[in-house]
All heavy atoms as a GROMACS GRO file, in nm:
protein
  601
    1ALA      N    1  17.018  -3.046  -7.181
    1ALA     CA    2  17.135  -3.054  -7.093
    1ALA      C    3  17.242  -3.141  -7.157
    1ALA      O    4  17.211  -3.240  -7.221
    1ALA     CB    5  17.095  -3.110  -6.960
    2ALA      N    6  17.365  -3.102  -7.137
    2ALA     CA    7  17.477  -3.182  -7.189
    2ALA      C    8  17.517  -3.286  -7.086
    2ALA      O    9  17.524  -3.256  -6.966
    2ALA     CB   10  17.595  -3.091  -7.220
    3VAL      N   11  17.541  -3.408  -7.130
    3VAL     CA   12  17.587  -3.515  -7.041
    3VAL      C   13  17.739  -3.503  -7.028
    3VAL      O   14  17.811  -3.500  -7.128
    3VAL     CB   15  17.548  -3.654  -7.097
    3VAL    CG1   16  17.606  -3.764  -7.011
    3VAL    CG2   17  17.397  -3.666  -7.106
    4LEU      N   18  17.786  -3.495  -6.904
    4LEU     CA   19  17.928  -3.480  -6.877
    4LEU      C   20  17.995  -3.607  -6.829
    4LEU      O   21  18.115  -3.623  -6.842
    4LEU     CB   22  17.949  -3.368  -6.774
    4LEU     CG   23  17.890  -3.233  -6.812
    4LEU    CD1   24  17.905  -3.134  -6.698
    4LEU    CD2   25  17.954  -3.179  -6.940
    5CYS      N   26  17.916  -3.700  -6.768
    5CYS     CA   27  17.973  -3.824  -6.722
    5CYS      C   28  17.862  -3.928  -6.702
    5CYS      O   29  17.745  -3.893  -6.685
    5CYS     CB   30  18.048  -3.806  -6.591
    5CYS     SG   31  17.948  -3.747  -6.454
    6LEU      N   32  17.901  -4.055  -6.707
    6LEU     CA   33  17.810  -4.167  -6.684
    6LEU      C   34  17.874  -4.264  -6.586
    6LEU      O   35  17.997  -4.281  -6.587
    6LEU     CB   36  17.779  -4.242  -6.813
    6LEU     CG   37  17.700  -4.167  -6.920
    6LEU    CD1   38  17.700  -4.248  -7.050
    6LEU    CD2   39  17.559  -4.140  -6.874
    7ALA      N   40  17.792  -4.328  -6.502
    7ALA     CA   41  17.843  -4.429  -6.410
    7ALA      C   42  17.730  -4.526  -6.379
    7ALA      O   43  17.612  -4.491  -6.389
    7ALA     CB   44  17.892  -4.362  -6.281
    8ALA      N   45  17.766  -4.650  -6.338
    8ALA     CA   46  17.668  -4.749  -6.298
    8ALA      C   47  17.707  -4.805  -6.163
    8ALA      O   48  17.826  -4.824  -6.134
    8ALA     CB   49  17.660  -4.861  -6.400
    9ASP      N   50  17.609  -4.830  -6.077
    9ASP     CA   51  17.640  -4.893  -5.948
    9ASP      C   52  17.628  -5.044  -5.960
    9ASP      O   53  17.596  -5.097  -6.066
    9ASP     CB   54  17.551  -4.835  -5.837
    9ASP     CG   55  17.405  -4.873  -5.849
    9ASP    OD1   56  17.369  -4.956  -5.935
    9ASP    OD2   57  17.326  -4.818  -5.769
   10ASP      N   58  17.650  -5.115  -5.849
   10ASP     CA   59  17.646  -5.261  -5.850
   10ASP      C   60  17.508  -5.315  -5.884
   10ASP      O   61  17.495  -5.426  -5.934
   10ASP     CB   62  17.692  -5.317  -5.716
   10ASP     CG   63  17.839  -5.292  -5.691
   10ASP    OD1   64  17.914  -5.266  -5.788
   10ASP    OD2   65  17.880  -5.298  -5.573
   11GLY      N   66  17.404  -5.237  -5.856
   11GLY     CA   67  17.268  -5.280  -5.888
   11GLY      C   68  17.229  -5.245  -6.028
   11GLY      O   69  17.116  -5.260  -6.068
   12HIS      N   70  17.323  -5.192  -6.105
   12HIS     CA   71  17.306  -5.157  -6.246
   12HIS      C   72  17.221  -5.033  -6.268
   12HIS      O   73  17.168  -5.014  -6.377
   12HIS     CB   74  17.254  -5.275  -6.326
   12HIS     CG   75  17.336  -5.398  -6.310
   12HIS    ND1   76  17.467  -5.405  -6.350
   12HIS    CD2   77  17.308  -5.516  -6.252
   12HIS    CE1   78  17.516  -5.524  -6.321
   12HIS    NE2   79  17.422  -5.592  -6.260
   13THR      N   80  17.202  -4.951  -6.163
   13THR     CA   81  17.140  -4.821  -6.184
   13THR      C   82  17.239  -4.735  -6.258
   13THR      O   83  17.357  -4.730  -6.222
   13THR     CB   84  17.102  -4.756  -6.050
   13THR    OG1   85  17.009  -4.839  -5.984
   13THR    CG2   86  17.042  -4.617  -6.071
   14LEU      N   87  17.194  -4.669  -6.362
   14LEU     CA   88  17.281  -4.584  -6.443
   14LEU      C   89  17.262  -4.439  -6.400
   14LEU      O   90  17.150  -4.394  -6.383
   14LEU     CB   91  17.248  -4.599  -6.590
   14LEU     CG   92  17.337  -4.528  -6.690
   14LEU    CD1   93  17.482  -4.576  -6.680
   14LEU    CD2   94  17.286  -4.548  -6.831
   15PHE      N   95  17.374  -4.369  -6.379
   15PHE     CA   96  17.372  -4.228  -6.340
   15PHE      C   97  17.430  -4.144  -6.451
   15PHE      O   98  17.528  -4.185  -6.516
   15PHE     CB   99  17.456  -4.206  -6.213
   15PHE     CG  100  17.403  -4.278  -6.093
   15PHE    CD1  101  17.451  -4.403  -6.058
   15PHE    CD2  102  17.302  -4.222  -6.015
   15PHE    CE1  103  17.402  -4.471  -5.947
   15PHE    CE2  104  17.253  -4.289  -5.904
   15PHE     CZ  105  17.303  -4.413  -5.871
   16ALA      N  106  17.373  -4.028  -6.474
   16ALA     CA  107  17.425  -3.933  -6.573
   16ALA      C  108  17.445  -3.799  -6.505
   16ALA      O  109  17.350  -3.740  -6.450
   16ALA     CB  110  17.327  -3.919  -6.690
   17GLY      N  111  17.568  -3.753  -6.505
   17GLY     CA  112  17.600  -3.619  -6.457
   17GLY      C  113  17.586  -3.522  -6.573
   17GLY      O  114  17.641  -3.546  -6.681
   18THR      N  115  17.510  -3.416  -6.554
   18THR     CA  116  17.481  -3.324  -6.665
   18THR      C  117  17.500  -3.180  -6.621
   18THR      O  118  17.521  -3.150  -6.503
   18THR     CB  119  17.336  -3.341  -6.716
   18THR    OG1  120  17.246  -3.277  -6.624
   18THR    CG2  121  17.297  -3.487  -6.734
   19THR      N  122  17.486  -3.091  -6.717
   19THR     CA  123  17.490  -2.947  -6.688
   19THR      C  124  17.364  -2.902  -6.615
   19THR      O  125  17.356  -2.788  -6.568
   19THR     CB  126  17.509  -2.865  -6.817
   19THR    OG1  127  17.405  -2.905  -6.910
   19THR    CG2  128  17.644  -2.890  -6.880
   20SER      N  129  17.267  -2.991  -6.603
   20SER     CA  130  17.141  -2.960  -6.533
   20SER      C  131  17.121  -3.047  -6.411
   20SER      O  132  17.009  -3.065  -6.365
   20SER     CB  133  17.023  -2.979  -6.628
   20SER     OG  134  17.029  -2.886  -6.733
   21GLY      N  135  17.227  -3.106  -6.356
   21GLY     CA  136  17.217  -3.188  -6.235
   21GLY      C  137  17.246  -3.334  -6.258
   21GLY      O  138  17.306  -3.373  -6.358
   22LEU      N  139  17.201  -3.417  -6.163
   22LEU     CA  140  17.225  -3.560  -6.165
   22LEU      C  141  17.095  -3.632  -6.196
   22LEU      O  142  16.989  -3.602  -6.140
   22LEU     CB  143  17.276  -3.606  -6.028
   22LEU     CG  144  17.308  -3.754  -6.013
   22LEU    CD1  145  17.421  -3.796  -6.105
   22LEU    CD2  146  17.343  -3.785  -5.867
   23PHE      N  147  17.103  -3.732  -6.284
   23PHE     CA  148  16.987  -3.813  -6.324
   23PHE      C  149  17.021  -3.958  -6.306
   23PHE      O  150  17.138  -3.998  -6.313
   23PHE     CB  151  16.949  -3.784  -6.470
   23PHE     CG  152  16.897  -3.644  -6.491
   23PHE    CD1  153  16.985  -3.539  -6.503
   23PHE    CD2  154  16.761  -3.622  -6.495
   23PHE    CE1  155  16.937  -3.410  -6.522
   23PHE    CE2  156  16.713  -3.492  -6.513
   23PHE     CZ  157  16.801  -3.385  -6.527
   24GLU      N  158  16.918  -4.042  -6.281
   24GLU     CA  159  16.940  -4.185  -6.268
   24GLU      C  160  16.831  -4.261  -6.344
   24GLU      O  161  16.722  -4.211  -6.362
   24GLU     CB  162  16.943  -4.229  -6.121
   24GLU     CG  163  16.815  -4.214  -6.046
   24GLU     CD  164  16.827  -4.250  -5.899
   24GLU    OE1  165  16.926  -4.318  -5.860
   24GLU    OE2  166  16.739  -4.215  -5.821
   25MET      N  167  16.868  -4.381  -6.388
   25MET     CA  168  16.774  -4.467  -6.458
   25MET      C  169  16.763  -4.599  -6.380
   25MET      O  170  16.864  -4.658  -6.345
   25MET     CB  171  16.817  -4.499  -6.601
   25MET     CG  172  16.717  -4.588  -6.673
   25MET     SD  173  16.767  -4.634  -6.838
   25MET     CE  174  16.718  -4.488  -6.926
   26ASP      N  175  16.641  -4.637  -6.355
   26ASP     CA  176  16.609  -4.762  -6.288
   26ASP      C  177  16.671  -4.878  -6.367
   26ASP      O  178  16.672  -4.875  -6.490
   26ASP     CB  179  16.456  -4.771  -6.284
   26ASP     CG  180  16.406  -4.900  -6.228
   26ASP    OD1  181  16.434  -5.006  -6.286
   26ASP    OD2  182  16.333  -4.896  -6.128
   27PRO      N  183  16.720  -4.983  -6.296
   27PRO     CA  184  16.778  -5.098  -6.367
   27PRO      C  185  16.685  -5.161  -6.470
   27PRO      O  186  16.730  -5.216  -6.570
   27PRO     CB  187  16.811  -5.197  -6.256
   27PRO     CG  188  16.816  -5.118  -6.133
   27PRO     CD  189  16.724  -5.000  -6.152
   28THR      N  190  16.554  -5.154  -6.448
   28THR     CA  191  16.460  -5.214  -6.543
   28THR      C  192  16.436  -5.122  -6.662
   28THR      O  193  16.385  -5.165  -6.764
   28THR     CB  194  16.324  -5.242  -6.476
   28THR    OG1  195  16.266  -5.117  -6.436
   28THR    CG2  196  16.338  -5.333  -6.356
   29GLY      N  197  16.472  -4.995  -6.646
   29GLY     CA  198  16.455  -4.899  -6.754
   29GLY      C  199  16.311  -4.854  -6.773
   29GLY      O  200  16.281  -4.771  -6.858
   30GLY      N  201  16.219  -4.909  -6.693
   30GLY     CA  202  16.078  -4.880  -6.711
   30GLY      C  203  16.038  -4.737  -6.686
   30GLY      O  204  15.955  -4.681  -6.756
   31ALA      N  205  16.099  -4.673  -6.586
   31ALA     CA  206  16.060  -4.538  -6.551
   31ALA      C  207  16.138  -4.432  -6.627
   31ALA      O  208  16.107  -4.314  -6.619
   31ALA     CB  209  16.078  -4.516  -6.401
   32GLY      N  210  16.236  -4.470  -6.704
   32GLY     CA  211  16.319  -4.374  -6.776
   32GLY      C  212  16.409  -4.298  -6.680
   32GLY      O  213  16.437  -4.342  -6.571
   33TRP      N  214  16.456  -4.184  -6.725
   33TRP     CA  215  16.548  -4.102  -6.645
   33TRP      C  216  16.471  -4.016  -6.546
   33TRP      O  217  16.368  -3.959  -6.581
   33TRP     CB  218  16.631  -4.012  -6.736
   33TRP     CG  219  16.730  -4.089  -6.815
   33TRP    CD1  220  16.717  -4.131  -6.945
   33TRP    CD2  221  16.860  -4.133  -6.774
   33TRP    NE1  222  16.828  -4.202  -6.985
   33TRP    CE2  223  16.919  -4.202  -6.881
   33TRP    CE3  224  16.932  -4.120  -6.655
   33TRP    CZ2  225  17.045  -4.258  -6.874
   33TRP    CZ3  226  17.059  -4.176  -6.648
   33TRP    CH2  227  17.113  -4.243  -6.756
   34ALA      N  228  16.523  -4.004  -6.425
   34ALA     CA  229  16.461  -3.918  -6.324
   34ALA      C  230  16.570  -3.833  -6.257
   34ALA      O  231  16.681  -3.883  -6.232
   34ALA     CB  232  16.392  -4.004  -6.219
   35ARG      N  233  16.539  -3.706  -6.231
   35ARG     CA  234  16.633  -3.619  -6.164
   35ARG      C  235  16.650  -3.667  -6.019
   35ARG      O  236  16.555  -3.701  -5.951
   35ARG     CB  237  16.582  -3.476  -6.162
   35ARG     CG  238  16.673  -3.381  -6.086
   35ARG     CD  239  16.615  -3.241  -6.079
   35ARG     NE  240  16.628  -3.173  -6.207
   35ARG     CZ  241  16.735  -3.108  -6.247
   35ARG    NH1  242  16.842  -3.104  -6.170
   35ARG    NH2  243  16.738  -3.047  -6.362
   36VAL      N  244  16.774  -3.670  -5.974
   36VAL     CA  245  16.805  -3.705  -5.837
   36VAL      C  246  16.794  -3.577  -5.753
   36VAL      O  247  16.856  -3.476  -5.786
   36VAL     CB  248  16.947  -3.766  -5.827
   36VAL    CG1  249  16.984  -3.790  -5.683
   36VAL    CG2  250  16.955  -3.894  -5.908
   37THR      N  251  16.716  -3.583  -5.648
   37THR     CA  252  16.699  -3.467  -5.562
   37THR      C  253  16.801  -3.468  -5.449
   37THR      O  254  16.857  -3.572  -5.417
   37THR     CB  255  16.557  -3.462  -5.503
   37THR    OG1  256  16.535  -3.582  -5.427
   37THR    CG2  257  16.452  -3.450  -5.613
   38GLY      N  258  16.823  -3.351  -5.391
   38GLY     CA  259  16.913  -3.340  -5.276
   38GLY      C  260  17.037  -3.258  -5.302
   38GLY      O  261  17.100  -3.207  -5.210
   39LEU      N  262  17.076  -3.244  -5.430
   39LEU     CA  263  17.188  -3.159  -5.466
   39LEU      C  264  17.138  -3.017  -5.487
   39LEU      O  265  17.019  -2.995  -5.514
   39LEU     CB  266  17.255  -3.209  -5.595
   39LEU     CG  267  17.331  -3.339  -5.586
   39LEU    CD1  268  17.373  -3.384  -5.726
   39LEU    CD2  269  17.451  -3.325  -5.496
   40PRO      N  270  17.228  -2.916  -5.482
   40PRO     CA  271  17.184  -2.781  -5.515
   40PRO      C  272  17.124  -2.778  -5.656
   40PRO      O  273  17.170  -2.847  -5.746
   40PRO     CB  274  17.314  -2.700  -5.509
   40PRO     CG  275  17.403  -2.777  -5.418
   40PRO     CD  276  17.369  -2.922  -5.442
   41ALA      N  277  17.020  -2.698  -5.673
   41ALA     CA  278  16.947  -2.692  -5.801
   41ALA      C  279  17.035  -2.653  -5.918
   41ALA      O  280  17.012  -2.696  -6.031
   41ALA     CB  281  16.829  -2.596  -5.789
   42ASP      N  282  17.139  -2.573  -5.892
   42ASP     CA  283  17.224  -2.527  -6.001
   42ASP      C  284  17.353  -2.610  -6.016
   42ASP      O  285  17.446  -2.568  -6.085
   42ASP     CB  286  17.260  -2.379  -5.981
   42ASP     CG  287  17.340  -2.356  -5.853
   42ASP    OD1  288  17.347  -2.446  -5.767
   42ASP    OD2  289  17.393  -2.245  -5.838
   43ALA      N  290  17.356  -2.728  -5.956
   43ALA     CA  291  17.477  -2.813  -5.963
   43ALA      C  292  17.504  -2.861  -6.106
   43ALA      O  293  17.414  -2.912  -6.172
   43ALA     CB  294  17.464  -2.931  -5.869
   44ILE      N  295  17.627  -2.842  -6.150
   44ILE     CA  296  17.674  -2.898  -6.277
   44ILE      C  297  17.758  -3.020  -6.238
   44ILE      O  298  17.866  -3.006  -6.183
   44ILE     CB  299  17.758  -2.795  -6.356
   44ILE    CG1  300  17.672  -2.675  -6.390
   44ILE    CG2  301  17.818  -2.859  -6.481
   44ILE    CD1  302  17.752  -2.557  -6.445
   45VAL      N  303  17.706  -3.139  -6.262
   45VAL     CA  304  17.768  -3.262  -6.216
   45VAL      C  305  17.872  -3.309  -6.317
   45VAL      O  306  17.840  -3.341  -6.431
   45VAL     CB  307  17.662  -3.371  -6.190
   45VAL    CG1  308  17.728  -3.502  -6.148
   45VAL    CG2  309  17.564  -3.324  -6.084
   46THR      N  310  17.998  -3.313  -6.272
   46THR     CA  311  18.110  -3.347  -6.358
   46THR      C  312  18.166  -3.486  -6.334
   46THR      O  313  18.238  -3.540  -6.417
   46THR     CB  314  18.222  -3.245  -6.343
   46THR    OG1  315  18.265  -3.242  -6.206
   46THR    CG2  316  18.178  -3.106  -6.385
   47CYS      N  317  18.133  -3.545  -6.218
   47CYS     CA  318  18.190  -3.676  -6.184
   47CYS      C  319  18.095  -3.749  -6.090
   47CYS      O  320  18.041  -3.691  -5.998
   47CYS     CB  321  18.324  -3.655  -6.114
   47CYS     SG  322  18.406  -3.807  -6.065
   48VAL      N  323  18.074  -3.879  -6.117
   48VAL     CA  324  17.988  -3.963  -6.032
   48VAL      C  325  18.064  -4.092  -6.005
   48VAL      O  326  18.113  -4.158  -6.096
   48VAL     CB  327  17.854  -3.996  -6.101
   48VAL    CG1  328  17.768  -4.084  -6.014
   48VAL    CG2  329  17.780  -3.868  -6.140
   49LEU      N  330  18.074  -4.130  -5.877
   49LEU     CA  331  18.143  -4.252  -5.839
   49LEU      C  332  18.061  -4.330  -5.738
   49LEU      O  333  18.054  -4.293  -5.620
   49LEU     CB  334  18.280  -4.221  -5.779
   49LEU     CG  335  18.361  -4.340  -5.730
   49LEU    CD1  336  18.397  -4.432  -5.845
   49LEU    CD2  337  18.486  -4.294  -5.658
   50PRO      N  338  17.995  -4.439  -5.779
   50PRO     CA  339  17.928  -4.526  -5.683
   50PRO      C  340  18.036  -4.600  -5.602
   50PRO      O  341  18.131  -4.652  -5.659
   50PRO     CB  342  17.850  -4.624  -5.770
   50PRO     CG  343  17.840  -4.557  -5.904
   50PRO     CD  344  17.966  -4.478  -5.917
   51ALA      N  345  18.021  -4.600  -5.470
   51ALA     CA  346  18.120  -4.663  -5.382
   51ALA      C  347  18.047  -4.739  -5.271
   51ALA      O  348  18.019  -4.683  -5.166
   51ALA     CB  349  18.214  -4.558  -5.325
   52GLY      N  350  18.011  -4.862  -5.301
   52GLY     CA  351  17.936  -4.943  -5.204
   52GLY      C  352  17.799  -4.882  -5.179
   52GLY      O  353  17.721  -4.863  -5.271
   53ASP      N  354  17.772  -4.847  -5.053
   53ASP     CA  355  17.642  -4.790  -5.020
   53ASP      C  356  17.641  -4.637  -5.033
   53ASP      O  357  17.544  -4.573  -4.994
   53ASP     CB  358  17.599  -4.832  -4.879
   53ASP     CG  359  17.691  -4.777  -4.771
   53ASP    OD1  360  17.805  -4.734  -4.805
   53ASP    OD2  361  17.652  -4.778  -4.653
   54ARG      N  362  17.744  -4.581  -5.090
   54ARG     CA  363  17.754  -4.436  -5.106
   54ARG      C  364  17.765  -4.400  -5.253
   54ARG      O  365  17.807  -4.479  -5.335
   54ARG     CB  366  17.874  -4.381  -5.031
   54ARG     CG  367  17.865  -4.403  -4.885
   54ARG     CD  368  17.981  -4.349  -4.811
   54ARG     NE  369  17.964  -4.376  -4.669
   54ARG     CZ  370  18.044  -4.335  -4.576
   54ARG    NH1  371  18.148  -4.262  -4.608
   54ARG    NH2  372  18.021  -4.363  -4.452
   55LEU      N  373  17.727  -4.277  -5.281
   55LEU     CA  374  17.744  -4.223  -5.415
   55LEU      C  375  17.816  -4.090  -5.401
   55LEU      O  376  17.768  -3.999  -5.333
   55LEU     CB  377  17.606  -4.201  -5.479
   55LEU     CG  378  17.607  -4.150  -5.623
   55LEU    CD1  379  17.663  -4.255  -5.719
   55LEU    CD2  380  17.467  -4.109  -5.666
   56LEU      N  381  17.935  -4.081  -5.458
   56LEU     CA  382  18.013  -3.957  -5.453
   56LEU      C  383  17.985  -3.880  -5.581
   56LEU      O  384  17.991  -3.935  -5.690
   56LEU     CB  385  18.161  -3.989  -5.441
   56LEU     CG  386  18.194  -4.065  -5.313
   56LEU    CD1  387  18.288  -4.178  -5.345
   56LEU    CD2  388  18.252  -3.973  -5.212
   57VAL      N  389  17.959  -3.751  -5.566
   57VAL     CA  390  17.924  -3.665  -5.680
   57VAL      C  391  18.008  -3.539  -5.676
   57VAL      O  392  18.003  -3.463  -5.577
   57VAL     CB  393  17.774  -3.630  -5.676
   57VAL    CG1  394  17.738  -3.535  -5.791
   57VAL    CG2  395  17.689  -3.756  -5.684
   58GLY      N  396  18.086  -3.517  -5.781
   58GLY     CA  397  18.165  -3.395  -5.793
   58GLY      C  398  18.091  -3.295  -5.883
   58GLY      O  399  18.033  -3.334  -5.984
   59THR      N  400  18.095  -3.170  -5.844
   59THR     CA  401  18.029  -3.066  -5.922
   59THR      C  402  18.130  -2.960  -5.963
   59THR      O  403  18.235  -2.945  -5.900
   59THR     CB  404  17.915  -3.000  -5.843
   59THR    OG1  405  17.970  -2.923  -5.738
   59THR    CG2  406  17.819  -3.103  -5.788
   60ALA      N  407  18.096  -2.885  -6.066
   60ALA     CA  408  18.187  -2.782  -6.117
   60ALA      C  409  18.202  -2.664  -6.022
   60ALA      O  410  18.309  -2.608  -6.007
   60ALA     CB  411  18.140  -2.733  -6.254
   61THR      N  412  18.094  -2.625  -5.954
   61THR     CA  413  18.097  -2.504  -5.871
   61THR      C  414  18.042  -2.523  -5.730
   61THR      O  415  18.046  -2.430  -5.651
   61THR     CB  416  18.016  -2.391  -5.937
   61THR    OG1  417  17.882  -2.434  -5.955
   61THR    CG2  418  18.075  -2.353  -6.072
   62ARG      N  419  17.992  -2.642  -5.698
   62ARG     CA  420  17.930  -2.665  -5.567
   62ARG      C  421  18.003  -2.767  -5.483
   62ARG      O  422  17.952  -2.813  -5.380
   62ARG     CB  423  17.783  -2.708  -5.584
   62ARG     CG  424  17.698  -2.605  -5.649
   62ARG     CD  425  17.698  -2.475  -5.571
   62ARG     NE  426  17.564  -2.420  -5.570
   62ARG     CZ  427  17.510  -2.359  -5.468
   62ARG    NH1  428  17.576  -2.342  -5.358
   62ARG    NH2  429  17.388  -2.313  -5.476
   63GLY      N  430  18.124  -2.807  -5.525
   63GLY     CA  431  18.204  -2.897  -5.444
   63GLY      C  432  18.168  -3.044  -5.459
   63GLY      O  433  18.101  -3.086  -5.553
   64LEU      N  434  18.214  -3.122  -5.361
   64LEU     CA  435  18.195  -3.267  -5.358
   64LEU      C  436  18.082  -3.302  -5.262
   64LEU      O  437  18.074  -3.247  -5.152
   64LEU     CB  438  18.325  -3.334  -5.313
   64LEU     CG  439  18.325  -3.485  -5.300
   64LEU    CD1  440  18.302  -3.551  -5.435
   64LEU    CD2  441  18.457  -3.532  -5.242
   65TRP      N  442  17.996  -3.395  -5.302
   65TRP     CA  443  17.881  -3.437  -5.224
   65TRP      C  444  17.880  -3.590  -5.210
   65TRP      O  445  17.928  -3.661  -5.299
   65TRP     CB  446  17.750  -3.394  -5.290
   65TRP     CG  447  17.734  -3.246  -5.289
   65TRP    CD1  448  17.796  -3.156  -5.372
   65TRP    CD2  449  17.654  -3.169  -5.202
   65TRP    NE1  450  17.759  -3.028  -5.340
   65TRP    CE2  451  17.671  -3.033  -5.236
   65TRP    CE3  452  17.567  -3.201  -5.098
   65TRP    CZ2  453  17.604  -2.931  -5.169
   65TRP    CZ3  454  17.501  -3.099  -5.033
   65TRP    CH2  455  17.520  -2.966  -5.068
   66VAL      N  456  17.826  -3.638  -5.098
   66VAL     CA  457  17.814  -3.783  -5.074
   66VAL      C  458  17.667  -3.812  -5.042
   66VAL      O  459  17.606  -3.746  -4.956
   66VAL     CB  460  17.902  -3.829  -4.955
   66VAL    CG1  461  17.880  -3.977  -4.927
   66VAL    CG2  462  18.046  -3.801  -4.983
   67ARG      N  463  17.612  -3.913  -5.111
   67ARG     CA  464  17.476  -3.959  -5.083
   67ARG      C  465  17.488  -4.096  -5.019
   67ARG      O  466  17.562  -4.183  -5.066
   67ARG     CB  467  17.394  -3.971  -5.212
   67ARG     CG  468  17.251  -4.021  -5.183
   67ARG     CD  469  17.170  -4.028  -5.310
   67ARG     NE  470  17.196  -4.155  -5.380
   67ARG     CZ  471  17.125  -4.197  -5.483
   67ARG    NH1  472  17.026  -4.124  -5.533
   67ARG    NH2  473  17.153  -4.310  -5.540
   68ARG      N  474  17.412  -4.117  -4.909
   68ARG     CA  475  17.410  -4.248  -4.845
   68ARG      C  476  17.271  -4.270  -4.784
   68ARG      O  477  17.196  -4.178  -4.761
   68ARG     CB  478  17.519  -4.260  -4.742
   68ARG     CG  479  17.512  -4.160  -4.633
   68ARG     CD  480  17.630  -4.171  -4.544
   68ARG     NE  481  17.647  -4.043  -4.476
   68ARG     CZ  482  17.729  -4.023  -4.379
   68ARG    NH1  483  17.803  -4.121  -4.336
   68ARG    NH2  484  17.737  -3.906  -4.324
   69GLN      N  485  17.244  -4.396  -4.757
   69GLN     CA  486  17.117  -4.434  -4.694
   69GLN      C  487  17.143  -4.452  -4.544
   69GLN      O  488  17.234  -4.524  -4.505
   69GLN     CB  489  17.068  -4.567  -4.750
   69GLN     CG  490  17.030  -4.557  -4.894
   69GLN     CD  491  16.879  -4.563  -4.915
   69GLN    OE1  492  16.802  -4.570  -4.821
   69GLN    NE2  493  16.840  -4.558  -5.039
   70VAL      N  494  17.064  -4.385  -4.462
   70VAL     CA  495  17.074  -4.399  -4.318
   70VAL      C  496  16.935  -4.434  -4.267
   70VAL      O  497  16.841  -4.356  -4.279
   70VAL     CB  498  17.123  -4.267  -4.252
   70VAL    CG1  499  17.124  -4.280  -4.102
   70VAL    CG2  500  17.261  -4.228  -4.306
   71ASN      N  501  16.922  -4.556  -4.215
   71ASN     CA  502  16.791  -4.607  -4.167
   71ASN      C  503  16.682  -4.592  -4.273
   71ASN      O  504  16.570  -4.550  -4.243
   71ASN     CB  505  16.751  -4.534  -4.038
   71ASN     CG  506  16.846  -4.562  -3.924
   71ASN    OD1  507  16.900  -4.670  -3.914
   71ASN    ND2  508  16.870  -4.462  -3.843
   72GLY      N  509  16.716  -4.622  -4.398
   72GLY     CA  510  16.619  -4.618  -4.506
   72GLY      C  511  16.592  -4.480  -4.564
   72GLY      O  512  16.511  -4.466  -4.654
   73THR      N  513  16.659  -4.379  -4.512
   73THR     CA  514  16.641  -4.242  -4.559
   73THR      C  515  16.767  -4.197  -4.635
   73THR      O  516  16.878  -4.216  -4.588
   73THR     CB  517  16.619  -4.145  -4.441
   73THR    OG1  518  16.505  -4.189  -4.368
   73THR    CG2  519  16.596  -4.004  -4.489
   74VAL      N  520  16.747  -4.139  -4.754
   74VAL     CA  521  16.859  -4.088  -4.832
   74VAL      C  522  16.906  -3.955  -4.773
   74VAL      O  523  16.825  -3.866  -4.747
   74VAL     CB  524  16.818  -4.067  -4.979
   74VAL    CG1  525  16.930  -4.001  -5.057
   74VAL    CG2  526  16.782  -4.201  -5.043
   75GLN      N  527  17.037  -3.945  -4.749
   75GLN     CA  528  17.094  -3.822  -4.696
   75GLN      C  529  17.208  -3.776  -4.785
   75GLN      O  530  17.290  -3.856  -4.830
   75GLN     CB  531  17.146  -3.843  -4.554
   75GLN     CG  532  17.039  -3.872  -4.455
   75GLN     CD  533  17.096  -3.883  -4.312
   75GLN    OE1  534  17.216  -3.887  -4.290
   75GLN    NE2  535  17.007  -3.890  -4.215
   76TRP      N  536  17.213  -3.646  -4.810
   76TRP     CA  537  17.322  -3.584  -4.884
   76TRP      C  538  17.406  -3.502  -4.788
   76TRP      O  539  17.351  -3.437  -4.698
   76TRP     CB  540  17.269  -3.492  -4.993
   76TRP     CG  541  17.221  -3.563  -5.113
   76TRP    CD1  542  17.091  -3.597  -5.140
   76TRP    CD2  543  17.296  -3.608  -5.224
   76TRP    NE1  544  17.082  -3.661  -5.261
   76TRP    CE2  545  17.208  -3.668  -5.315
   76TRP    CE3  546  17.432  -3.603  -5.258
   76TRP    CZ2  547  17.251  -3.724  -5.437
   76TRP    CZ3  548  17.475  -3.659  -5.376
   76TRP    CH2  549  17.385  -3.718  -5.465
   77GLN      N  550  17.538  -3.505  -4.806
   77GLN     CA  551  17.628  -3.422  -4.724
   77GLN      C  552  17.737  -3.366  -4.812
   77GLN      O  553  17.799  -3.439  -4.890
   77GLN     CB  554  17.687  -3.507  -4.612
   77GLN     CG  555  17.778  -3.428  -4.522
   77GLN     CD  556  17.830  -3.515  -4.409
   77GLN    OE1  557  17.821  -3.637  -4.408
   77GLN    NE2  558  17.891  -3.450  -4.310
   78GLN      N  559  17.758  -3.237  -4.799
   78GLN     CA  560  17.870  -3.176  -4.874
   78GLN      C  561  17.998  -3.208  -4.799
   78GLN      O  562  18.005  -3.201  -4.676
   78GLN     CB  563  17.851  -3.025  -4.884
   78GLN     CG  564  17.952  -2.962  -4.976
   78GLN     CD  565  17.922  -2.818  -5.005
   78GLN    OE1  566  17.850  -2.750  -4.933
   78GLN    NE2  567  17.979  -2.767  -5.113
   79VAL      N  568  18.100  -3.247  -4.874
   79VAL     CA  569  18.230  -3.283  -4.818
   79VAL      C  570  18.318  -3.161  -4.816
   79VAL      O  571  18.333  -3.094  -4.919
   79VAL     CB  572  18.294  -3.396  -4.900
   79VAL    CG1  573  18.432  -3.431  -4.846
   79VAL    CG2  574  18.206  -3.519  -4.903
   80THR      N  575  18.377  -3.135  -4.703
   80THR     CA  576  18.471  -3.024  -4.691
   80THR      C  577  18.610  -3.074  -4.728
   80THR      O  578  18.658  -3.172  -4.669
   80THR     CB  579  18.473  -2.968  -4.547
   80THR    OG1  580  18.340  -2.931  -4.513
   80THR    CG2  581  18.566  -2.850  -4.536
   81VAL      N  582  18.668  -3.014  -4.828
   81VAL     CA  583  18.800  -3.053  -4.874
   81VAL      C  584  18.898  -2.944  -4.831
   81VAL      O  585  18.878  -2.826  -4.860
   81VAL     CB  586  18.803  -3.068  -5.027
   81VAL    CG1  587  18.942  -3.107  -5.074
   81VAL    CG2  588  18.701  -3.171  -5.070
   82THR      N  589  19.002  -2.985  -4.757
   82THR     CA  590  19.104  -2.888  -4.713
   82THR      C  591  19.234  -2.918  -4.783
   82THR      O  592  19.263  -3.031  -4.819
   82THR     CB  593  19.124  -2.895  -4.562
   82THR    OG1  594  19.162  -3.028  -4.527
   82THR    CG2  595  18.997  -2.857  -4.487
   83SER      N  596  19.309  -2.815  -4.807
   83SER     CA  597  19.438  -2.834  -4.875
   83SER      C  598  19.553  -2.833  -4.778
   83SER      O  599  19.544  -2.802  -4.666
   83SER     CB  600  19.458  -2.724  -4.977
   83SER     OG  601  19.445  -2.599  -4.918
   0.00000   0.00000   0.00000
């Protein structure tokens, strides 16, 4: 997979947006890279923006997505963009 973008959150977790989805690396680096679940399987991730307790993810063909923690559970929501 080709890496299209990199970002780090305040906790120093590193995110890689790729042609095969979104991946993250634990701050300790011990577990290596792991695929982030919750996005469409065919998502080509072109932009990642950590924003406080949220993670905004832009894709080439599947739109904009937001990941957040709600009561300890990770939730993904597609953002509807109107012109």
